Each structure stands twice: as structure tokens, then as C-alpha cells.
C-alpha angles and dihedrals in degrees: 000000000000122000125217110244091239091066091060109095113238142151097205097088094243093177093065094064109059094181093053091044092053091048092052091044088058092048096046100073089047089054092050090048090051090049092052093045101046106008123102107326121227099010107071093113096044121108108239126194097235138171111234128190113226096163139357098251119099093257095049110039095064109045114155126208143125114279137160109244098237087055094050111131101239106197140198112227137172123181103255117267111254116194124310108323121206130209108267104204148016130037092324094054111155096012120123114278115249121254090186131040112271108233094232091056099040097106094043094049092047090052092049093049095044093049092051093042092052092061093060101065090032093066092048089054092047092053101040097111098044097090091071092063100035113155091222142350087256091058092042090057092048091052091053092046089055091047097052091045091052085053090052091049088053089053089051093054094042089054089056091049093049095041099045110021106049118203092353089055093049091051092049090050090055091049090054087066094042100056118082132204110254095006116149090209104040109010126175116274100249122055098227089061092059094057117108117250104193101142133053097241088060090047093051091047090047092051090045100046110015097041087047088060084055090055092056095043090050091046090053091049090047085069092054122133087224095088100202090055092047092049093046096050093046090062092043089058091062089062096038090066090071092053091055091048091053091053100042095044093040091059090043091056091049089051091046092054093049093045092049091055091048089052088055091051093249127139108243094216092056090053096048094254127129119257119233094245090060091046088052093052092050088049091051094050100046095041093053094044088052093048088061091059090074090064131229122341091240115041132168089192091057089049091050093047091052095044092051094048094245101120126017137189127275108288092352091181090065094057124097097232133020109201101066091208124151092013130112139204122219117228134178110218133176116257127166093344098313141074117260130185118247129183113210129183109272093237090058090053097055092117089056093046089056091044089055090060091046093052091051090052092048090050090055089057093047088051088056091053091050090051087055089054091048093048088056093051097251104156128196095008128096142153121247140188110244118236113278090242091063121102097350122169099187135041130027094312090063088069094067140033125252136178121235090271090058097252115147116243141168121273090245091055091048093050091048091057102030095103089056092055108032135043109285132193093261089055092050091048094049096044091049089051091063094046098103115152114245113197102162113111114261094006124122133202118255095257101054139060121227117265118258092243142358132252125285092354093308121132121260090250094053116132095255093166124034124195118230111280095013 
């Protein structure tokens, strides 16, 4: 089952560093053991029509073929170095980017890399049972594509840990395989990655909202003055786009199926589809869990990371200035039972600046879903993002209770209405009841519409996943 390291595609010249090569050779069988133990259950011997990166050029990074997931060629890629890059923001603006870890930033960079790296195997663990109840072979293949790319992203971050952080990095790499999503003893670092994902509506919402947080975190790290991290995350973003597509279009197809039944005057529940009120509660829960991943609204760590040149803003190059000095950000925060305005230094609000871009992107997707409702003649009903103050677990808004419109309320009022706003047990039970695996080519589960087109020019009813011996 093991691969030789030379068969793993890379553009980091692994063979020239024998010490690094030996370290990764020791980590590799542990990774494969982790994949077999907690990777996609029940499909390890299936042939899956997967996209594999074999190089970073347009011809190489998207090569399609059938492969068994344990034999997937997880690679290590950095966007090629082009000239002498300079740091694009913060106090070190204009200085040469670092090829090695500056001693004064070692701990901060290790923390940043480990936190990002931990999300990659976590999501694979969360989703390991979903294949058994896939709504179609098309969706099954997309799940596995997401899973193997999360595994590749883990490899990318582990390479950075091994290459740049010595013994500490090797130990952190081992811990990435020791933690488990949802474990009471060794859970994953971030709360959203300990949530169960045992139905496909949760998976689509996770890919839509939680993976979208990943897009913005990676984009901020792609600006980093630590050049190997910036180059790594820039390539990761090319693969992350597919994950977001799976989520956004997956929800859209669920909405389309429900809306089509409503247009025909049919009750969605009676047809095994998912009513709009349940879709809204899933949206509320996953959006707000994902908002927390950006961290608190006011953060000295975020200010320090920006000042040092470790983590920038979204598309920093497009901004007019890059030091964020002498500017402020206006927040409304709860204080003594009411909301009060507070102006904080812009650098301390960098988490919120990134969250602003994320919310705008999420709203664009919700607008798409509402267009799908309108196209199907659904009048007077729409989906909506809840206010960012609603259902928060970190930051100042976690100290009070708010309704989905952002109005402050008592804890008793919130508890009385919670089941109207967030996923409740009846929702989970119903959604699970329509999760019946569909493995016949071209067929779809009762709760989802077919996709508009297949993958890589193939038809929707292509045999994207083949059972052993078929």
C-alpha cells in the first residue's frame, strides 16, 4: 500500500534534501494508516474518476483518471518563485520576503500553519460516512475529490512544518494525525471541525460556508511575507475553488428540487425533499459556526500578524494603502444590555475586515439560491443569511443573545425560539430519513435535482465511481 516518495508529484526538489526526505518517508506510512482508519469508509477499493495534480502548470494540475483513493498521488506544490518578492503590507512593507522562518516569528508562523493544517484531515474525518448515503454517483465522486484534496493540502502544510520547523515541526506533523474530529480526548483545534457531518445537506452547507472560510484564510496567508507559505496557499486556492462549487451548487440543487415540487403544488416532505424552513435552519447553523472561524472581532494577535507581515487582508494588492495605521473600524458591541458603538484601531479589526469579505461572498451565493426559487415561481419565500451577531461562540457577540435579525434578546427568549432558528432534532431525524444512497448511473436521490452538467466534459450519467471488479 505504501508509495515511494519519488512517485509523489512535487516541485520542491525533495530528492536534494536527504534529511527532509527521510523525515517525510517516516511520516508517509502514518498518513496512509490514518487515511485507511478514518478516511472515506466503504470505498477504499473503488475506482474513482479523480482530478490529480502532477505539476503546477495548466496542463498538469488537473489530470483526470480512475484511481483508488489510497493510491492517490498526494503532491507537494508551491507556486513557482518569480523574481524577488517583497512583503506587501505591515511594518515590513517593501522589505524582501523571507525564504526562511525569522526567529522572532517562529512561534506565530508555526501556530498559523498548524491551525490551518488541522482543518484538512478534520474535514475528511467528519465526512467519512457520507459515501454510504450519497445522492448520486456524481455527488459521490465530488465528495471523494474534496477528500483527497484535503489530504493533499495536509501534505502541503506538513511539508512546511518538516522543512522549516525542525523537531517541533515533525512533532506537530505527528499530532495532526493523532487528533480526531469530535473526540472528547483529542479533538480538532477549531470547533466547527468537531461538528458531525452525517447527512448531505450538512456536507453541502459545510462546503459552502466552512470551506469558504478556508478560501479567505488561505487568501490572507497567500499575502504572507513568509514566501514558502504564500506560494503554498496560492496553489491550494486553485483546488479550493472546486470545494466551494460543490457546496454552493449542492445547496442550489436541493433548493431547486424543493422549489420544483412547490411549483407543482406538491408537499416537499411527502416527496422526500427538504422543506425551505429546514434548509434555512441548516444555513443559519453552518454560516454562524463558520463566522466564528475568523476569530474575535477585536484581536491583538490579528494586529500582530498584520504588523509583522505574516497574514494580510483579502487581495491586499488591490487596496490603496498597506499599513493600516491611523485608521479605525466601527463596531457595535453589547454592553450592559444594549449595543454601543466602538471604534477600534483597524489593525485590531483585521479578523472583522476579512469576515466582511466573506459575508459579501456568502450573500452572493444566497442570492443565487433565491433566483432559483424565483425561477420556479416560489413567491413570498426566500433564504437569508442571519445577522453576524446571531449564534456566535467567540468575540463580544458571544456574551449576549441575538435573533437572526441581530436584535438583542434575553437568554430565555432565545431558548424559546432556538428550534425555529437552528437545526433541531426533528430536522436531523427527517433529513437523515431521506438520505438513501443512490448508486445507479444518472439517478438522483429524492431531495436533490440533477446537476446542469457533468465533470470534465463527461455526461451526468457517466460512471464516476466503479465498484471493484465492475
